[in-house]
C-alpha positions in Angstrom: -17.3 15.0 2.2 -13.3 14.2 2.2 -12.1 9.9 3.3 -9.0 9.4 4.3 -7.4 6.0 3.0 -4.2 4.4 3.2 -3.4 2.6 0.3 -0.4 0.0 0.2 1.3 -0.6 -3.1 3.5 -3.2 -4.2 5.3 -5.0 -6.7 7.3 -7.9 -7.8 7.1 -8.1 -11.8 8.9 -6.0 -14.1 10.7 -2.5 -14.0 9.1 -2.3 -10.3 9.9 1.8 -10.0 8.1 2.0 -13.8 5.3 0.5 -12.5 5.3 2.5 -9.5 4.9 5.9 -11.3 2.8 4.9 -13.9 0.1 3.4 -10.5 1.0 6.7 -9.0 0.3 8.6 -12.3 -3.2 6.4 -12.8 -4.2 7.2 -9.2 -3.3 11.2 -9.5 -5.1 11.7 -13.1 -8.4 10.6 -11.1 -10.3 13.5 -10.4 -11.3 11.8 -7.0 -8.3 10.8 -6.0 -5.6 13.3 -4.0 -2.4 11.8 -2.9 -1.9 13.7 0.2 1.5 11.6 1.7 3.4 8.9 0.5 6.5 6.6 2.3 9.7 6.0 1.1 10.4 2.5 -1.3 11.0 -0.6 0.5 12.4 -4.0 -1.0 10.9 -6.5 0.4 11.2 -10.8 1.1 7.8 -12.0 -0.5 5.5 -13.7 2.5 3.3 -16.5 2.0 4.6 -18.1 -1.3 8.7 -17.7 -0.5 9.1 -19.0 -4.8 9.5 -15.2 -5.8 11.4 -12.3 -6.6 11.4 -9.2 -3.5 8.8 -7.1 -3.2 9.1 -3.3 -3.9 6.8 -1.4 -1.0 5.0 1.7 0.2 2.5 3.4 1.5 0.1 6.3 0.5 -2.6 8.5 1.8 -4.8 9.5 -0.6 -8.0 11.7 0.2 -11.5 10.7 -1.6 -14.8 11.2 -2.4 -14.8 8.0 -3.6 -17.2 5.3 -2.1 -14.6 2.4 -0.3 -15.6 0.1 -2.9 -15.7 2.5 -6.2 -12.2 3.7 -5.1 -11.4 -1.0 -4.7 -12.8 -0.5 -7.8 -10.2 2.1 -9.3 -7.4 0.3 -7.5 -8.4 -3.0 -9.1 -8.5 -1.3 -12.8 -5.1 0.4 -12.2 -4.0 -3.4 -10.8 -5.3 -4.5 -14.3 -4.3 -1.6 -17.1 -0.7 -2.4 -15.7 -0.5 -5.7 -16.1 -2.5 -7.2 -13.3 -3.0 -11.5 -13.2 -4.4 -13.2 -10.1 -3.1 -16.9 -11.2 -1.0 -17.9 -7.4 -1.8 -16.6 -3.9 0.3 -14.4 -3.1 2.0 -15.2 -6.2 4.7 -12.9 -8.6 2.1 -9.5 -9.7 3.0 -6.6 -11.6 0.9 -4.6 -9.3 -1.3 -4.9 -5.7 -2.6 -1.5 -4.5 -4.8 -2.8 -1.5 -6.9 -0.7 0.7 -5.7 -0.2 4.5 -7.6 1.9 6.1 -10.4 4.0 5.1 -11.3 7.0 7.6 -11.2 5.1 10.9 -14.0 2.4 9.7 -14.5 -0.8 9.4 -16.1 -2.5 6.7 -16.9 -6.0 5.2 -18.6 -6.7 2.1 -18.0 -9.4 -0.3 -14.9 -7.7 -2.0 -13.8 -5.6 0.7 -12.1 -6.2 4.5 -11.5 -2.7 6.0 -9.2 -2.2 7.8 -6.9 -5.1 5.6 -7.1 -8.6 7.5 -4.0 -9.4 7.7 -1.9 -5.9 7.4 -1.2 -5.7 11.6 0.7 -8.9 10.8 3.1 -7.6 8.0 5.7 -5.1 8.3 6.1 -4.6 4.3 2.7 -2.9 5.3 3.3 -1.4 8.9 7.3 0.2 7.8 6.2 2.2 5.6 1.9 3.3 7.6 4.3 4.0 10.7 6.4 7.2 7.8 3.4 8.5 7.1 1.1 8.9 9.8 3.2 7.4 13.1 0.0 8.8 15.2 -2.7 6.7 13.5 -4.1 3.8 14.5 -5.8 1.1 13.6 -9.9 0.2 14.4 -10.6 -2.2 17.3 -6.5 -2.2 18.1 -5.7 0.0 20.9 -1.3 -0.3 20.5 0.8 1.9 18.5 1.6 0.7 15.3 5.0 0.1 16.4 4.0 -2.3 19.5 2.1 -3.9 16.2 5.7 -3.9 14.3 7.5 -5.6 17.4 5.4 -8.5 17.4 5.6 -8.7 13.5 8.5 -11.5 13.6 10.3 -11.1 9.7 11.0 -7.3 9.7 14.3 -7.8 9.0 13.3 -8.4 5.5 11.5 -5.1 5.2 14.6 -2.9 3.6 15.0 0.7 3.1 14.6 1.2 -0.7 14.3 4.6 -1.9 14.3 6.9 0.9 11.7 9.6 0.3 13.5 13.3 1.4 10.1 15.4 2.2 9.6 16.7 -1.6 6.3 15.7 -3.7 5.6 12.1 -3.9 7.2 12.0 -7.6 10.8 13.1 -6.3 10.7 9.5 -5.7 10.9 8.7 -9.0 13.7 11.2 -10.4 17.2 9.9 -9.7 
């Protein structure tokens, strides 16, 4: 069975674009994950812990035969491979890979909550998600993403950084 998952990717330490490139490479090298679509890249103001550099954010749509916790494990391995250290909650990080949605399921385990518990409050997630799949609805929420975005106060903190021009995801890494 093919599962559809949406992942958010973010970075605000080091060469953010190179970290994204390496993360995309590691994801696509996994035989259980196929990258279907990606948003443009957005530069975003930090949320929660504000005393840090701006983030680069995007959303990826993938097909996978991995179960949700297996996909989470792959994401965490990639984060660790690319130097992620968990020192300050919502603090600076080389890479953050989160599972936003997995099929249209609600998942609650000790290590995973899907849909991502705060995604509907975060413009840096909703804006690129709308770009990848404007018609998607969050489980248990009947409002379209555009309505959710209107309710978020800090959407001006999300700025288009590199436009996806319709070509493959790796075209975003070319000059």
